[in-house]
TILUMLO-996061 format. One record per atom (N, C-alpha, C): residue number from 1; x, y, z; atom name. Coordinates in steps of 0.05 Angstrom, whole numbers. Each point is the difference from the previous one (the first is absolute). Example, Ala and Ser with C-alpha at 12.3 -4.5 7.8 and 13.67 -1.06 7.14 Angstrom:
# TILUMLO-996061
SITE    n      px      py      pz  atom
SITE    1     264    -114     156     N
SITE    1     -18      24       0    CA
SITE    1      18      24       0     C
SITE    2      -7      21     -14     N
SITE    2      16      24       1    CA
SITE    2     -15      22      14     C
# end
This chain:
# TILUMLO-996061
SITE    n      px      py      pz  atom
SITE    1    -218    1495     -18     N
SITE    1      17      20     -12    CA
SITE    1      20      10      21     C
SITE    2      -9       4      25     N
SITE    2      18       9      21    CA
SITE    2      21     -20       6     C
SITE    3      -7     -26       1     N
SITE    3      19     -21       6    CA
SITE    3      22       0     -22     C
SITE    4      -7       3     -24     N
SITE    4      20      -2     -22    CA
SITE    4      17      25      -2     C
SITE    5      -8      22      13     N
SITE    5      16      24       0    CA
SITE    5      20       1      23     C
SITE    6       0     -19      17     N
SITE    6      18      -1      23    CA
SITE    6      28      -8     -10     C
SITE    7      20       8      15     N
SITE    7      28      -8      -7    CA
SITE    7       4     -30       4     C
SITE    8     -14     -11      19     N
SITE    8       3     -29       6    CA
SITE    8     -23     -16     -12     C
SITE    9      -8       7     -24     N
SITE    9     -23     -13     -13    CA
SITE    9       6     -30      -4     C
SITE   10     -22     -16      -2     N
SITE   10       4     -29      -4    CA
SITE   10      11      -6     -28     C
SITE   11      12     -23      -3     N
SITE   11      10      -9     -26    CA
SITE   11     -21     -16     -15     C
SITE   12     -22      -7      13     N
SITE   12     -21     -16     -12    CA
SITE   12     -27       6      13     C
SITE   13     -21      -3     -16     N
SITE   13     -27       2      10    CA
SITE   13     -15     -25      -7     C
SITE   14     -13     -12      20     N
SITE   14     -17     -23      -5    CA
SITE   14     -29       9       3     C
SITE   15     -15       1     -21     N
SITE   15     -27      11       0    CA
SITE   15     -20     -22       7     C
SITE   16     -22       9      12     N
SITE   16     -21     -18       9    CA
SITE   16     -13     -15     -24     C
SITE   17      -1      13     -23     N
SITE   17     -10     -13     -24    CA
SITE   17      11      14     -24     C
SITE   18      -5     -10     -24     N
SITE   18      11      11     -24    CA
SITE   18     -11      28      -7     C
SITE   19     -25       5       9     N
SITE   19     -12      26      -5    CA
SITE   19      15      22      16     C
SITE   20       7      -7      25     N
SITE   20      16      19      16    CA
SITE   20      28       3     -12     C
SITE   21      11     -21     -12     N
SITE   21      26       2     -13    CA
SITE   21      -2      19     -23     C
SITE   22     -22       0     -14     N
SITE   22      -3      18     -23    CA
SITE   22       0      29      10     C
SITE   23     -12       6      23     N
SITE   23       1      26      12    CA
SITE   23      28       7       9     C
SITE   24      15     -20      11     N
SITE   24      27       5       8    CA
SITE   24      18       7     -24     C
SITE   25      -4     -14     -22     N
SITE   25      15       7     -25    CA
SITE   25      -4      29      -7     C
SITE   26     -25       9       1     N
SITE   26      -6      28      -7    CA
SITE   26      14      19      19     C
SITE   27      -2      -5      26     N
SITE   27      12      18      20    CA
SITE   27      31       0      -3     C
SITE   28      12     -23      -5     N
SITE   28      29      -2      -3    CA
SITE   28       9      16     -25     C
SITE   29     -15      -2     -21     N
SITE   29       7      15     -24    CA
SITE   29      -2      30       5     C
SITE   30     -21       9      14     N
SITE   30      -3      28       7    CA
SITE   30      24      11      16     C
SITE   31      12     -18      15     N
SITE   31      24       7      16    CA
SITE   31      26      -3     -16     C
SITE   32      -3      -9     -24     N
SITE   32      24      -3     -17    CA
SITE   32      16     -25       6     C
SITE   33     -12     -19      13     N
SITE   33      14     -25       7    CA
SITE   33      -5     -22     -21     C
SITE   34      20     -15      -6     N
SITE   34      -2     -21     -20    CA
SITE   34      -4     -27      14     C
SITE   35     -17     -17     -12     N
SITE   35      -6     -27       9    CA
SITE   35      15     -19     -18     C
SITE   36      16     -18       8     N
SITE   36       9      -7      27    CA
SITE   36      26      12       8     C
SITE   37      11      18     -17     N
SITE   37      27      11       6    CA
SITE   37       1      15      26     C
SITE   38     -20      17       6     N
SITE   38       0      15      25    CA
SITE   38     -16     -14      22     C
SITE   39     -20     -14      -8     N
SITE   39     -17     -14      20    CA
SITE   39     -14     -24     -14     C
SITE   40       0     -22      14     N
SITE   40     -14     -24     -10    CA
SITE   40     -29       1       9     C
SITE   41     -18     -11     -17     N
SITE   41     -29       0       7    CA
SITE   41     -10     -29      -4     C
SITE   42     -14     -10      20     N
SITE   42     -13     -26      -1    CA
SITE   42     -30       4       4     C
SITE   43     -15     -16     -15     N
SITE   43     -29       0       4    CA
SITE   43     -10     -26      12     C
SITE   44     -26      -3       2     N
SITE   44     -12     -24      10    CA
SITE   44     -27      -3     -14     C
SITE   45      -3     -21     -14     N
SITE   45     -25      -8     -14    CA
SITE   45       6     -11     -28     C
SITE   46      19      11     -13     N
SITE   46       6      -6     -29    CA
SITE   46     -24       5     -17     C
SITE   47     -11      24       2     N
SITE   47     -22       8     -18    CA
SITE   47      13       6     -27     C
SITE   48      -5     -18     -19     N
SITE   48      13       0     -26    CA
SITE   48      -2      27     -14     C
SITE   49     -24      12       1     N
SITE   49      -3      25     -14    CA
SITE   49      16      23      12     C
SITE   50       8      -3      24     N
SITE   50      16      20      13    CA
SITE   50      30      -8       0     C
SITE   51       6     -22      12     N
SITE   51      28      -8       5    CA
SITE   51      16      -3     -25     C
SITE   52     -10     -13     -20     N
SITE   52      15      -5     -25    CA
SITE   52       2      24     -17     C
SITE   53     -17      20       4     N
SITE   53       0      23     -18    CA
SITE   53      11      26      12     C
SITE   54       8      -1      25     N
SITE   54      14      23      11    CA
SITE   54      28       1     -12     C
SITE   55      12      24       1     N
SITE   55      28       1      -9    CA
SITE   55      18      10      22     C
SITE   56      19     -16       9     N
SITE   56       6     -27      -9    CA
SITE   56     -22     -19      11     C
SITE   57      -3     -24     -13     N
SITE   57     -20     -19      10    CA
SITE   57       4      -6      30     C
SITE   58     -22      -2      14     N
SITE   58       0      -2      29    CA
SITE   58       6     -29      10     C
SITE   59      20      -3      17     N
SITE   59       4     -25      14    CA
SITE   59     -22      -2      21     C
SITE   60     -12     -23       4     N
SITE   60     -23      -3      17    CA
SITE   60      -2     -28      11     C
SITE   61     -17      -4      19     N
SITE   61      -6     -26      11    CA
SITE   61     -27      -9     -11     C
SITE   62      -1     -24     -11     N
SITE   62     -25     -11     -12    CA
SITE   62     -18     -11      22     C
SITE   63     -24      11       2     N
SITE   63     -20     -12      19    CA
SITE   63     -12     -24     -13     C
SITE   64       1     -23      13     N
SITE   64     -11     -25     -11    CA
SITE   64     -30      -1       6     C
SITE   65     -16      15     -14     N
SITE   65     -29       2       6    CA
SITE   65     -14     -27      -2     C
SITE   66       5     -15     -20     N
SITE   66     -13     -26      -3    CA
SITE   66       7     -18      24     C
SITE   67      25      -2       7     N
SITE   67       8     -17      22    CA
SITE   67     -11       9      26     C
SITE   68      -2      27       4     N
SITE   68     -12      10      24    CA
SITE   68     -30      -8       3     C
SITE   69     -14       3     -22     N
SITE   69     -28      -7       0    CA
SITE   69      -4     -30       3     C
SITE   70      17     -16     -13     N
SITE   70      -2     -29       2    CA
SITE   70       5      -9      29     C
SITE   71      20      11      13     N
SITE   71       6      -7      28    CA
SITE   71     -24       8      18     C
SITE   72     -11      23      -4     N
SITE   72     -22      10      17    CA
SITE   72     -25     -18      -3     C
SITE   73      -7      -7     -25     N
SITE   73     -23     -17      -4    CA
SITE   73       4     -28      12     C
SITE   74      24     -11      -5     N
SITE   74       6     -26      12    CA
SITE   74      -1       1      30     C
SITE   75      10      21      12     N
SITE   75       0       2      29    CA
SITE   75     -29       1      10     C
SITE   76     -16      16     -13     N
SITE   76     -28       2       9    CA
SITE   76     -15     -26      -3     C
SITE   77       5     -15     -21     N
SITE   77     -13     -26      -4    CA
SITE   77       9     -19      22     C
SITE   78      25      -1       6     N
SITE   78      11     -19      19    CA
SITE   78      -5       7      29     C
SITE   79      -4      25       6     N
SITE   79      -2       9      28    CA
SITE   79     -26      15       7     C
SITE   80     -21      -5     -15     N
SITE   80     -24      16       4    CA
SITE   80     -11      -2      28     C
SITE   81       2     -23      13     N
SITE   81     -11      -3      27    CA
SITE   81      17      14      21     C
SITE   82      25       5      -5     N
SITE   82      17      12      21    CA
SITE   82       6      30      -4     C
SITE   83     -12      12     -20     N
SITE   83       6      28      -6    CA
SITE   83      -6      19      23     C
SITE   84     -23      -4      13     N
SITE   84      -9      19      21    CA
SITE   84      18      -3      25     C
SITE   85      11     -24       4     N
SITE   85      15      -5      25    CA
SITE   85      28      12      -1     C
SITE   86      12       1     -24     N
SITE   86      28       9      -2    CA
SITE   86       3      30      -5     C
SITE   87      25       9       3     N
SITE   87       6      28      -6    CA
SITE   87       8       3     -29     C
SITE   88      11      22      -7     N
SITE   88       9       5     -28    CA
SITE   88      20     -21      -9     C
SITE   89      -2      -7     -25     N
SITE   89      18     -20     -11    CA
SITE   89      22      14     -17     C
SITE   90      24      -8       3     N
SITE   90      22      10     -16    CA
SITE   90      12     -23     -16     C
SITE   91       4       5     -26     N
SITE   91      11     -21     -17    CA
SITE   91      18      15     -20     C
SITE   92      25      -9      -3     N
SITE   92      19      13     -18    CA
SITE   92      -2     -12     -27     C
SITE   93      -3      17     -20     N
SITE   93       1      -8     -28    CA
SITE   93      22      17     -13     C
SITE   94      19     -12     -12     N
SITE   94      23      14     -12    CA
SITE   94      -9      19     -22     C
SITE   95      12      24      -1     N
SITE   95      -5      20     -20    CA
SITE   95      26       2     -17     C
SITE   96       0     -10     -24     N
SITE   96      25       0     -16    CA
SITE   96       8      29      -8     C
SITE   97      26       4      -1     N
SITE   97      11      25     -10    CA
SITE   97      -1       1     -30     C
SITE   98     -10      22     -11     N
SITE   98       0       6     -28    CA
SITE   98      21      21      -4     C
SITE   99      24      -8      -8     N
SITE   99      22      18      -2    CA
SITE   99      -1      15     -27     C
SITE  100      -2      26       1     N
SITE  100       1      17     -24    CA
SITE  100      23      19       4     C
SITE  101      -2      25      -7     N
SITE  101      23      18      -1    CA
SITE  101       0      21      21     C
SITE  102     -19       1      18     N
SITE  102      -1      23      19    CA
SITE  102      15      -6      26     C
SITE  103      10     -24       4     N
SITE  103      14      -6      25    CA
SITE  103      24     -17      -6     C
# end
């Protein structure tokens, strides 16, 4: 709330997940700000029950849960003997943009 009351407030908010975006919508409305006219809002998760039903519908990034699980299982199967020897593994899986009306 304090951030959005500043004179140099941001033009967009990228929320950690769609549930936080829902809270941001509520706070922005309490401040009399319109989405996306006054500020754009982006979520992360594409939780259908939230993102598609907010007004305006929330633009968000789709988490590819199936692909993430598939990669992890395949990695474990292929590298089971080397897991203890290595450090943390990083692997990039694209998260598609689901463009709706909030950004």
